[in-house]
Structures are given as structure tokens and as C-alpha cells.
C-alpha positions in Angstrom: 0.0 0.0 0.0 1.4 3.4 -1.0 2.1 6.2 1.4 -0.9 8.2 0.0 -3.2 5.2 0.5 -2.0 4.8 4.1 -2.6 8.5 4.6 -6.1 8.1 3.2 -6.8 5.3 5.6 -5.7 7.4 8.6 -7.9 10.3 7.5 -10.8 7.9 7.3 -10.4 7.2 11.0 -10.8 10.8 12.0 -14.7 11.1 11.9 -15.2 7.9 13.8 -12.6 8.7 16.4 -14.1 12.3 16.6 -17.5 10.9 17.5 -16.0 8.6 20.1 -14.3 11.6 21.6 -17.6 13.6 21.7 -19.3 10.6 23.3 -16.6 10.5 26.0 -17.0 14.2 26.7 -20.7 13.9 27.1 -20.7 10.8 29.3 -17.9 11.9 31.6 -19.2 15.4 31.7 -22.3 14.3 33.5 -21.5 11.0 35.3 -21.2 12.9 38.6 -24.5 14.9 38.3 -26.3 14.0 41.5 -29.8 14.3 40.2 -32.0 12.8 37.5 -30.6 13.1 34.0 -33.7 11.2 32.9 -37.0 11.0 34.8 -36.8 7.2 35.6 -33.2 7.1 36.9 -34.2 7.8 40.5 -36.9 5.1 40.3 -34.3 2.5 39.3 -32.2 3.5 42.3 -35.1 2.8 44.6 -35.3 -0.6 43.0 -31.6 -1.2 43.7 -32.1 0.1 47.3 -34.9 -2.4 47.9 -32.9 -5.2 46.5 -29.9 -4.2 48.7 -32.3 -4.1 51.7 -33.8 -7.5 50.9 -37.3 -6.1 50.5 -37.8 -7.4 47.0 -39.2 -5.4 44.0 -42.0 -7.7 42.7 -44.6 -7.0 45.3 -48.2 -5.9 45.6 -48.5 -2.4 44.2 -48.7 0.2 47.0 -48.0 3.8 47.8 -44.6 2.7 49.0 -43.4 1.1 45.8 -44.4 -0.3 42.4 -41.7 -1.8 40.2 -41.1 -0.7 36.6 -42.2 -3.3 34.1 -38.7 -4.6 33.6 -36.7 -7.6 34.6 -34.3 -7.2 37.6 -30.7 -7.7 36.5 -29.6 -4.1 36.2 -30.9 -2.7 39.6 -29.8 -6.1 41.1 -26.2 -5.5 40.0 -26.3 -1.9 41.6 -27.7 -3.4 44.7 -25.0 -6.1 44.8 -22.3 -3.3 44.5 -23.8 -1.3 47.3 -21.7 -2.7 50.1 -18.6 -1.4 48.2 -19.9 1.8 46.6 -23.3 2.6 48.1 -26.3 3.4 45.8 -26.1 6.6 43.8 -26.5 8.0 40.4 -22.7 7.7 39.6 -22.6 4.0 40.4 -25.4 3.3 38.0 -24.0 5.5 35.3 -20.5 4.1 35.7 -22.0 0.6 35.1 -23.7 1.9 31.9 -20.5 3.7 30.7 -18.4 0.6 31.3 -21.0 -1.4 29.2 -20.8 1.3 26.5 -17.1 1.0 26.2 -17.4 -2.8 26.2 -19.7 -2.5 23.2 -17.3 -0.3 21.4 -14.4 -2.7 22.0 -16.6 -5.6 20.8 -17.5 -3.7 17.6 -13.9 -3.2 16.8 -13.0 -6.9 17.5 -16.1 -8.2 15.6 -15.2 -6.3 12.4 -11.5 -7.3 12.7 -12.5 -10.9 13.2 -14.4 -10.9 9.9 -11.3 -10.2 7.7 -8.3 -11.8 6.1 -4.8 -10.7 5.5 -5.7 -8.7 2.4 -8.4 -6.6 4.2 -7.0 -6.4 7.7 -6.3 -2.6 7.5 -9.7 -1.9 5.9 -11.3 -4.0 8.7 -9.6 -1.8 11.3 -11.1 1.2 9.5 -14.4 -0.5 9.4 -14.3 -1.2 13.1 -13.6 2.5 13.9 -16.6 3.4 11.7 -18.8 0.9 13.6 -17.8 2.6 16.8 -18.2 6.1 15.2 -21.8 5.4 14.1 -22.7 3.9 17.4 -21.3 7.0 19.1 -23.1 9.2 16.6 -26.4 7.6 17.5 -26.1 9.0 21.1 -27.7 12.4 20.4 -30.5 10.8 18.3 -31.5 8.5 21.3 -31.1 11.6 23.5 -28.1 10.4 25.4 -29.3 7.1 26.6 -26.0 5.1 26.8 -24.8 6.4 30.2 -28.0 6.6 32.2 -29.1 4.6 35.3 -31.0 2.4 32.8 -30.5 -1.1 31.6 -30.1 -0.5 27.9 -26.2 -0.4 27.6 -25.7 -3.4 29.9 -28.4 -5.3 28.0 -26.8 -4.6 24.6 -23.4 -5.6 25.9 -24.8 -8.9 27.0 -26.5 -9.4 23.7 -23.5 -8.5 21.5 -21.1 -10.4 23.7 -23.3 -13.5 23.7 -23.8 -13.5 19.9 -20.2 -12.8 19.3 -19.3 -15.7 21.6 -21.6 -18.0 19.6 -19.9 -16.8 16.4 -16.5 -17.6 17.7 -17.1 -20.8 19.6 -20.0 -22.7 17.8 -17.4 -24.6 15.8 -14.7 -24.9 18.4 -14.0 -28.6 18.8 -14.3 -30.8 21.9 -15.4 -30.0 25.3 -13.7 -26.6 25.3 -16.0 -25.6 22.4 -19.1 -26.9 24.3 -18.1 -25.1 27.5 -17.5 -21.8 25.7 -20.7 -22.1 23.7 -22.6 -22.7 26.9 -21.1 -19.5 28.4 -22.2 -17.5 25.4 -25.7 -19.1 25.6 -25.8 -18.3 29.3 -25.0 -14.6 28.6 -27.9 -14.5 26.1 -30.2 -16.3 28.4 -29.4 -13.9 31.2 -30.0 -10.9 28.9 -33.7 -11.5 29.3 -33.3 -10.5 32.9 -31.8 -7.2 31.8 -34.6 -6.5 29.3 -37.5 -8.7 28.1 -36.7 -8.1 24.4 -33.7 -10.4 25.1 -36.0 -13.2 24.1 -35.8 -12.1 20.5 -32.0 -12.2 20.6 -32.1 -15.6 22.3 -34.0 -16.8 19.2 -31.5 -15.0 17.0 -28.6 -16.8 18.8 -30.4 -20.1 18.1 -30.4 -19.2 14.4 -26.7 -18.5 14.5 -25.9 -21.9 16.2 -28.2 -23.6 13.7 -26.3 -22.1 10.7 -22.8 -22.5 12.2 -23.0 -25.9 13.9 -26.5 -27.4 14.2 -25.3 -30.3 16.3 -24.9 -27.9 19.2 -28.4 -26.5 19.1 -29.6 -28.8 21.9 -26.8 -27.5 24.2 -27.8 -23.9 23.3 -31.5 -24.5 23.9 -30.8 -26.4 27.1 -28.7 -23.6 28.6 -30.9 -20.7 27.6 -34.1 -22.6 28.5 -32.7 -23.5 31.9 -31.7 -19.9 32.7 -34.7 -18.2 31.1 -37.5 -20.4 31.9 -36.0 -21.6 35.2 -35.2 -18.1 36.3 -38.7 -16.9 35.4 -40.3 -19.8 37.4 -38.1 -19.2 40.4 -38.7 -15.4 40.5 -42.4 -15.9 40.0 -42.5 -18.4 42.8 -40.5 -16.2 45.2 -42.7 -13.2 44.4 -46.1 -14.9 44.8 -46.6 -14.6 41.0 -46.1 -10.8 41.0 -43.0 -11.1 38.8 -45.1 -12.4 35.9 -47.8 -9.7 36.5 -45.2 -7.0 36.0 -43.0 -8.3 33.3 -45.8 -9.7 31.1 -49.4 -9.4 32.1 -49.4 -5.6 32.7 -47.8 -5.1 29.3 -50.8 -6.8 27.6 -53.1 -4.0 28.8 -51.0 -1.2 27.2 -51.7 0.2 23.8 -49.6 -0.7 20.7 -49.4 1.9 18.0 -49.2 0.4 14.5 -48.5 3.7 12.9 -45.4 4.2 15.1 -44.4 0.6 14.4 -44.4 1.1 10.6 -42.9 4.5 10.8 -40.0 3.1 12.8 -38.5 1.3 9.9 -38.0 4.5 7.9 -36.7 6.2 11.1 -34.0 3.7 11.6 -33.0 2.9 8.1 -32.8 6.5 6.9 -31.4 8.2 9.9 -27.9 7.7 8.4 -28.8 7.3 4.7 -25.2 6.9 3.5 -24.7 4.2 6.1 -27.8 2.3 4.9 -26.6 2.8 1.3 -23.1 1.3 2.0 -24.7 -1.7 3.8 -27.1 -2.3 0.9 -24.3 -2.1 -1.6 -22.2 -4.5 0.5 -25.0 -7.0 0.8 -26.0 -6.8 -2.9 -22.4 -7.3 -4.0 -22.0 -10.2 -1.7 -25.1 -11.9 -3.0 -24.1 -11.3 -6.7 -20.6 -12.7 -5.9 -22.1 -15.8 -4.2 -24.5 -16.5 -7.0 -22.3 -15.8 -10.0 -18.9 -16.9 -8.7 -20.2 -19.6 -6.2 -17.8 -18.2 -3.7 -18.2 -16.2 -0.5 -14.9 -14.6 0.5 -13.9 -14.7 4.1 -14.5 -11.0 4.8 -18.1 -11.3 3.5 -19.0 -14.1 5.9 -19.4 -11.6 8.7 -21.7 -9.4 6.7 -23.8 -12.4 5.7 -24.0 -13.5 9.3 -24.7 -10.2 11.0 -27.1 -8.6 8.5 -30.0 -10.9 9.7 -29.1 -9.8 13.2 -29.4 -6.2 12.1 -32.8 -7.0 10.7 -33.8 -8.4 14.1 -32.5 -5.3 15.7 -34.7 -3.2 13.4 -37.7 -5.3 14.3 -37.0 -5.0 18.0 -36.7 -1.2 17.5 -40.0 -1.0 15.7 -41.8 -3.2 18.3 -40.3 -1.1 21.1 -41.3 2.2 19.5 -44.8 1.0 18.9 -45.3 0.2 22.6 -47.0 2.7 24.8 -44.7 5.0 26.8 -41.7 4.0 24.6 -38.9 6.4 23.8 -36.0 6.6 21.4 -33.9 4.1 23.3 -36.0 1.5 21.5 -33.8 2.2 18.5 -30.5 1.4 20.1 -30.4 -2.3 19.0 -31.0 -1.5 15.4 -28.5 1.3 15.3 -25.8 -0.8 17.1 -26.1 -3.7 14.7 -26.5 -1.3 11.8 -23.2 0.3 12.8 -21.6 -3.1 12.9 -22.8 -4.0 9.4 -21.6 -0.6 8.1 -18.1 -1.5 9.4 -18.3 -5.0 8.0 -19.4 -3.7 4.6 -16.0 -2.0 3.9 -13.8 -5.1 3.9 -16.6 -7.1 2.4 -16.9 -4.8 -0.6 -13.1 -5.0 -1.2 -13.0 -8.8 -0.9 -15.9 -9.3 -3.3 -14.4 -7.0 -5.9 -11.1 -8.9 -5.5 -13.0 -12.1 -6.5 -14.2 -10.4 -9.6 -10.8 -9.0 -10.4 -8.7 -12.0 -9.4 -6.8 -11.9 -12.7 -6.2 -8.2 -12.8 -2.7 -6.8 -12.5 -1.0 -3.5 -12.2 -3.2 -0.5 -11.3 -6.4 -2.5 -11.9 -5.5 -4.8 -9.0 -5.7 -1.8 -6.6 -9.4 -1.2 -7.4 -10.8 -3.6 -4.7 -8.9 -1.6 -2.0 -9.9 1.6 -3.6 -13.6 0.6 -3.6 -13.3 -0.2 0.1 -11.8 3.2 0.8 -14.5 4.8 -1.3 -17.2 3.1 0.8 -15.3 4.4 3.8 -15.2 7.9 2.4 -19.1 7.8 2.1 -19.3 6.7 5.7 -16.8 9.4 6.8 -19.0 12.0 5.0 -22.1 10.7 6.8 -20.3 11.0 10.2 -19.0 14.5 9.3 -22.5 15.6 8.5 -23.7 14.1 11.8 -21.4 16.1 14.1 -23.0 17.0 17.4 -22.3 19.0 20.5 -21.9 17.3 23.9 -22.7 20.5 25.8 -26.4 20.2 25.5 -26.3 16.9 27.4 -24.1 18.2 30.3 -25.8 20.0 33.2 -24.6 23.4 34.0 -23.5 24.7 37.4 -27.0 26.3 37.7 -28.6 22.9 37.4 -26.4 21.6 40.3 -27.5 24.6 42.4 -31.1 24.1 41.5 -31.0 20.5 42.6 -29.3 21.4 45.8 -31.9 24.1 46.5 -34.7 21.6 45.8 -33.3 19.0 48.2 -32.9 21.8 50.8 -36.6 22.7 50.3 -37.6 19.0 50.7 -35.6 18.7 53.8 -37.4 21.6 55.4 -40.9 20.0 54.9 -42.3 18.5 58.1 -43.2 14.9 57.7 -43.2 12.7 54.6 -43.0 14.0 51.1 -44.2 12.5 47.8 -42.3 13.5 44.7 -43.7 11.0 42.2 -41.6 12.0 39.2 -38.3 12.0 41.1 -38.6 9.7 44.2 -34.9 9.5 44.9 -34.8 13.2 45.7 -36.7 12.3 48.9 -33.9 10.0 49.8 -31.4 12.7 49.2 -33.4 14.9 51.6 -33.2 12.2 54.3 -36.8 11.0 53.8 -38.4 7.8 52.7 -39.0 7.2 49.0 -42.5 6.5 47.7 -43.9 5.1 44.5 -42.7 6.5 41.1 -45.3 8.0 38.8 -44.4 5.5 36.0 -45.4 2.7 38.3 -48.8 4.3 39.0 -49.3 5.0 35.3 -48.4 1.4 34.4 -50.9 0.0 36.8 -53.8 2.3 35.8 -53.5 2.0 32.1 -55.9 -0.5 30.6 -56.6 -2.8 33.6 -56.7 -0.7 36.8 -55.0 -2.3 39.7 -55.7 -1.4 43.3 -52.8 0.6 44.7 -52.7 -0.3 48.3 -52.6 2.7 50.7 -52.5 5.4 48.1 -56.0 6.9 48.5 -55.7 6.4 52.3 -52.4 8.3 52.4 -53.9 11.2 50.4 -57.1 11.3 52.5 -55.2 11.2 55.8 -52.8 13.9 54.6 -49.8 11.6 55.2 -47.6 13.8 53.1 -46.5 17.2 54.3 -46.0 18.1 50.7 -46.3 16.7 47.2 -43.9 18.0 44.6 -45.3 17.6 41.1 -43.6 18.2 37.8 -45.1 20.6 35.2 -47.6 18.0 33.9 -51.4 17.8 34.5 -52.4 15.6 37.3 -53.6 12.4 35.6 -56.1 9.7 36.6 -53.4 7.8 38.4 -53.6 10.4 41.1 -57.3 11.4 40.7 -57.8 11.6 44.4 -55.1 14.2 44.8 -57.4 17.2 44.1 -59.8 16.2 46.8 -57.2 16.2 49.6 -54.4 18.5 48.4 -54.2 21.9 46.9 -51.4 23.5 44.8 -49.8 26.0 47.2 -47.2 27.5 44.9 -44.7 27.1 42.1 -41.2 26.2 42.8 -38.8 28.9 41.6 -36.6 28.2 38.6 -33.6 28.2 40.9 -35.0 25.1 42.6 -36.2 23.2 39.5 -33.4 21.0 38.0 -34.1 19.8 34.5 -33.7 16.4 32.9 -31.4 16.1 29.9 -32.4 12.8 28.3 -35.7 11.2 27.4 -39.2 12.7 28.0 -39.1 16.4 28.6 -35.4 16.8 27.9 -34.4 20.5 28.4 -32.8 20.9 25.0 -35.6 19.3 23.1 -37.7 22.1 21.7 -40.5 19.7 20.6 -41.7 19.1 24.2 -42.0 20.9 27.4 -39.2 20.5 29.9 -39.8 18.0 32.7 -39.0 19.8 35.9 -40.3 19.8 39.5 -42.7 22.6 39.3 -45.5 22.8 41.9 -45.8 22.3 45.7 -49.1 20.7 46.9 -50.0 20.8 50.5 -52.9 19.3 52.5 -56.1 21.2 51.9 -57.0 21.2 55.6 -57.7 24.5 57.4 -54.7 26.6 58.3 -53.5 26.6 61.8 -54.8 29.8 63.5 -52.3 31.6 65.7 -53.2 32.3 69.3 -55.1 35.5 69.8 -56.5 35.4 66.2 -60.2 35.2 65.3 -61.2 33.8 61.9 -63.8 36.0 60.3 -64.2 34.0 57.2 -62.2 31.1 55.8 -65.1 29.7 53.6 -64.1 26.1 54.6 -67.8 25.0 54.5 -67.9 25.9 50.8 -70.6 28.5 51.4 -70.9 32.2 51.3 -73.9 32.4 53.6 -74.4 35.8 55.2 -72.7 37.7 52.3 -75.0 39.9 50.1 -74.8 40.0 46.3 -75.1 43.5 45.0 -75.8 44.5 41.4 -79.0 42.6 40.5 -79.4 39.5 38.4 -76.4 40.3 36.2 -74.0 40.2 39.2 -72.8 36.7 38.6 -69.0 37.0 39.0 -68.8 35.6 42.5 -71.1 32.6 41.9 -73.1 31.0 44.7 -70.4 29.0 46.4 -66.8 29.1 47.3 -64.5 27.2 44.9 -61.9 24.5 45.6 -60.0 24.7 42.3 -59.5 27.1 39.4 -62.5 27.7 37.3 -62.7 27.0 33.5 -59.9 28.7 31.6 -58.4 30.1 34.7 -54.8 29.5 35.7 -53.7 27.8 38.9 -54.7 29.8 42.0 -52.0 29.5 44.6 -51.5 30.2 48.3 -55.1 30.1 49.4 -55.8 28.5 52.8 -57.5 25.1 53.3 -59.8 23.8 50.6 -62.0 26.7 49.6 -61.7 30.4 48.5 -63.8 33.0 46.8 -63.4 33.9 43.1 -65.1 36.4 40.8 -64.1 34.3 37.7 -67.5 32.7 37.5 -68.4 33.5 33.9 -64.8 34.5 33.1 -63.2 37.9 33.2 -66.3 39.6 31.6 -68.6 38.8 34.6 -69.0 41.5 37.2 -70.6 41.8 40.6 -70.1 42.8 44.3 -70.2 40.8 47.4 -70.7 42.5 50.8 -70.0 40.8 54.1 -72.2 40.9 57.2 -71.1 43.5 59.8 -68.4 42.4 62.2 -66.8 43.9 65.3 -63.3 45.1 65.1 -61.9 43.5 68.2 -58.3 43.5 67.2 -55.6 45.8 66.0 -55.1 44.3 62.5 -57.1 42.6 59.7 -55.3 40.2 57.3 -56.5 38.4 54.2 -55.2 36.9 51.0 -55.9 38.2 47.5 -54.9 37.6 43.9 -56.2 38.4 40.5 -56.2 41.6 38.4 -54.5 44.9 39.3 -57.1 47.6 38.6 -59.1 50.3 40.4 -62.2 48.4 39.2 -61.1 45.3 41.1 -60.7 45.8 44.8 -61.4 44.7 48.4 -62.8 47.6 50.5 -63.1 48.0 54.2 -66.2 50.1 55.2 -66.4 51.7 58.7 -69.3 54.0 59.5 -70.3 54.1 55.9 -66.9 55.2 54.6 -64.2 53.3 52.7 -61.1 53.4 54.9 -59.0 50.7 53.3 -58.6 49.2 49.8 -56.5 46.4 48.1 -56.3 44.9 44.7 -54.5 42.0 43.0 -51.2 42.1 41.0 -52.1 40.4 37.7 -51.3 37.0 39.1 -53.3 34.1 40.5 -50.8 33.8 43.3 -52.4 35.1 46.5 -50.5 37.7 48.4 -50.9 38.6 52.1 -52.5 41.9 52.9 -52.6 43.3 56.5 -54.5 46.4 57.5 -53.7 48.3 60.7 -57.0 48.9 62.5 -55.7 49.9 65.9 -57.5 53.3 65.7 -60.8 51.6 64.8 -61.0 49.0 67.6 -64.5 48.6 69.0 -66.2 49.8 65.8 -68.4 47.8 63.4 -67.2 47.2 59.8 -68.1 45.4 56.6 -66.0 44.2 53.7 -67.0 44.6 50.0 -65.5 42.5 47.3 -65.9 44.5 44.1 -65.4 43.3 40.5 -66.3 46.0 37.9 -63.7 45.1 35.4 -64.7 43.3 32.1 -61.2 43.2 30.5 -58.2 40.9 30.8 -57.4 40.0 34.4 -60.9 41.2 35.3 -61.3 39.0 38.4 -60.2 38.6 42.0 -59.6 35.7 44.3 -59.8 36.2 48.1 -59.5 34.0 51.2 -58.8 33.9 55.0 -60.1 37.0 56.6 -58.5 37.0 60.1 -58.6 39.7 62.8 -56.1 39.9 65.7 
């Protein structure tokens, strides 16, 4: 090979190595982030903690815990490591990062394995391209490789098991049997990392059948013993809850056929030049096999791994069609697609060498040149797919936001419930509770009884509930009856997620952040020496007089316990009920006047929100005169107002709630009139 050809090969390595560098920057830039990078990370840590504590995870669904609908290997490994390293985000991420690097190493070895002396250097280039495309998939799957999730470990087990079968299916003697059994065991155990391992177990059986059919019984025996035997054992130990979670509950979830069919185009055309090179390599291989009745050694790998790529695409389509799925479903397809792209380079060169076996001189160089040309196409695709790691790496502000949130949780008296991020409770020194995904899983399709959930809400077990900026769904339908939204968390106490649903950099969806604080809707504690004039906790406005005739409808006939139609969240009211003049919307008007009351204290306090206008006001009337007024601040968040009445003690007064505004923000909300 000439000096220029060697230089060309080195240049072809640059895009693949560049993407690997970007991947390393992203993963190591966030491994130590002590909060959720993805909304289910903390939930998996609670799984690991229960396993470490010997509590088990496949149990009756309750307010304390509901497992995700996954098999237990990944959190089990974290739990097993806990005596050495504890349980934390960095331990789970380190496990996933180690698995990711293991996959990269296997990709390089697998491509190099499928070559001969004439294509060895092209195979190394192909291996780097395989790693490069796998790394370049990271931003498309929104940074899934390094999470506290099972995907990377699962794929390492699958790739390692299949590669072991490829290497050892034909190894003679008991050594070959033992090695094949180890590879089969790895594939059998992959089911306990993720259920879709079943499809790759079947794929492994296909490989053994093709490579050495006499060892199929050994393969079936090992995978069956581990898969079926392990399932039976876990099901027996969990009083059959294991099967409920990993199979039965899935059957009640929706499957979207449109997403299933769309997935094939998504995966095959995400890197169009990669798919084109694979297609050319497969086509040239088939033509060579049919016309020349010969399959060169470097093409055998492409022939063997292309069907595995097809299985990966099918797994991705099935995964993406499943309810609640995300882009991590595409990882198997993109991994095996990356492998086939790398294998296509030496295969193309080897097939052309068969066709040009009698060529000499400059013509004899064309097979190598064709391989380099295929590599150039892949290099161009990688160059066009460059990405920035920075959007995946939390800033210092995110660290501070997480710290402030944990401080806020620590200050809450009693238990807290933070269903989107339960591990945050652990960080605040409190007990974890069920993850929202568990609640959602068990209330989609068939509705399971969640032991203790309604009772915990009804008894106001939680001093606070922290909810992300999502509507309260039917899985927590009782929450509105027993809790009220007290306020929004400030942005400085709302750490974002950076991967998956609600990722902060994804402009297509809203960010998923802790957003609102809910508190029990029980009456507020009244300080000593304070008399409650009106708190409206019976839901009525008896004794108050409506002024303005039949058209005065703004204040309605009852107090309200939640925002009215098209009204934003009303915050910081007391107890369960408050008054609002939003009945009929902003255009409605009217006045409410209180019954007379004795001023037997030095101050009067109340809460008010709504519009800021002279036509919207709370008035205090003494001896027929208006002596105090207050209005809102163009916000639904109630503010505290205190009037000094020391000079009026002993007199009789009334309060008028006046809404004469028909424009935007033409309403008021009021609550908790106290005198002391």
C-alpha cells in the first residue's frame, strides 16, 4: 500500500474517532451529576435500594413502591455493588458507561474478526466506523447510553453472547461446548436485563443452527434452563407478581401500529449513507455468491450479521410502537447497523477482489480503492452528523437548582411525595414513595388497586407533594380532593432532565422539571389571639350579600376549591375553599358584601390575587366610609394583605369584594379574613 493510500486510511479514521471523543466528553461530563438526567433514573435507584435491603421489588402495588415493568438484573447489580460503593447515580452511570465501552471494544473486534490478510487494514477502519456510528447515535437517542438504565448493559450482553456463539460454535471438543454454553448463558441472562432479550435468544439459536446445528440442543438447554427456570423461580419467590409486572401488565397497554411502521424508515434513513453502503455491500456479496459460487472470508461476517441487524430493526419497531416508549427503543437497530456498516468495507473490497482476481498493475488496486470509497461515504455521513456534547451536560446552575430543591424538601415537616423523582426524597433524608411511572403502568388498561394510596392522600400523610409541570392524571385522581397546589417552585429550585421525555434541550416538548408544591387542603393553623372572620371552609358564602342585581354573577353562589374553567392555577389560598369572581370569566362582574363584624383586634389580614385595577378591589367600610382598599397584582398567586385597625378597635365594619372590570385579568380571588 502506497504512502498516500495509508494517509487516506488514517484520514478515514478521523470522523469515527471524533464521534467517540464527543461521546466520552458527554458521558464523563455528566457522570457525577447528583440528580435525574432522565426521569426514571431515580426510580431505578429505589429498585436497587430495595434489593440491597432484601425487601424485593416484585410486590403488591402500593403507595410505597411499584416496580417498573422490567426484569431485575440491572438494579440487582447496583444493589450487589452497594456494600462497596453505596447506591447513587454515579454508580449506575458508571455501570452503563463501562458497558458502552465494552460494546465499542466488541464492535472493533467483531469487524476485525471478519477479515483476512488482504483486508486487515480496511477491517480496522471498518471497526472504527462501527464505533463512530454507534457514538453518533447517542444524540438521536437523546443520550441514553450512560444513564441509570439497563439499555447499555443489555446490549453488551446481547452483543457479547452473539459474538461468543460466532467464535465458539465450531470450536471442537469439550472446550467448544463449554465456551458455547457460556455464550448461551450470557444471552439467556440478557432476558433478565430486558424482556426483548427473548428475540435475541432466538437469533442466537439461528446462528448456532447455521454455524453448527449439532450444538443446538446445548444452546437450547442452557438458555431454557436460565430463562424459563429463572422466570419460574422469580415468579414463585414473588407470589406470582413477577409475571404480573413483566408480562401481564404489558398486555393492557396500547400498541401503536403507525409508530411501528414509521420506525423502519426512522432507523434505516437516519444515516442514509450508512444504509446505502450496507445495501451495496449485501448486494455485491449476493451477486458474488450466486455468480462466482464463492463467498470470500471478509463477506461471511456481513452475511451472518445482516440478519441480526434485521432483528434489531424489528426490535426497535416493536419497542417504539409500545405505549410509553422512547428513542432508546432504536439502540439495538443502530448498534447492529453500525456493525454492518463497518463490515461492509472489507466485504466490498473482498468481493471485488474475487471479480478482479486476474487483474494486474493499477487495476489490481481497485478492490482496496472501492473499500476506501465506501469508507469515504461513511466518513462523509459522520462528518454531517457532528453534534455538541454541551447540551447533554448539566450546568452549574442545574447543580445549584438540585441542591436548593433538596434543601426545600428537607425543610418539609413529615413525609414528602415526589412521584416524578422519588430518589430526591432519599437525598433529603426521607423515605422514597412510588414512582409515577409505576402508578401509570398500573392504571393504564386494567386498573390495579394501589394499596394505601388513597388512604395516604385522604389522611394527609404527606407534608408536601412535589409535582412536575404536567397535568395531574387519573393515576392520582384523588389528589385534588385532599391536596391543593400551594405555589410554584422557583426556577432556581427546579433541576431539568437532559435525556428522554421532557429533555431540556428538546424544543419539541415541554421541559420536565419539579414545578409545583401541593399541601394538604386542611384548614390553616390559627395563631393564638387570632379570630377567623371567614375562611369559607364550609364551601358556602352564607351571610354575604350579592349586589348588582341578576347580572352580578361573577362571585357565583359558592366558594370554589380549584381554578374555574380557563383560569390559571390559583395558589397560596388556605384550606380547601376560597372565593373567586371568575364565574363566567373575566367579563362577569358583581359585588359581594360581608355581614357586619366587630373590630376587636388591631389588624385585619387576608389573601388576595387576580387583576390589578381600580375596578377590582377589596374595600373595608367603617361608619359608611371606605377606609382601606386592596387589589391584585395580575397574578393568580395570592399575596398577604394586612391592614392596621388599631385606631378603629370597637367599631363595626363590613367588607366589600368589588369586580367592575370586564377586561383581561378582570377578576379577583380572596380568602382567609382574620382579625387579631
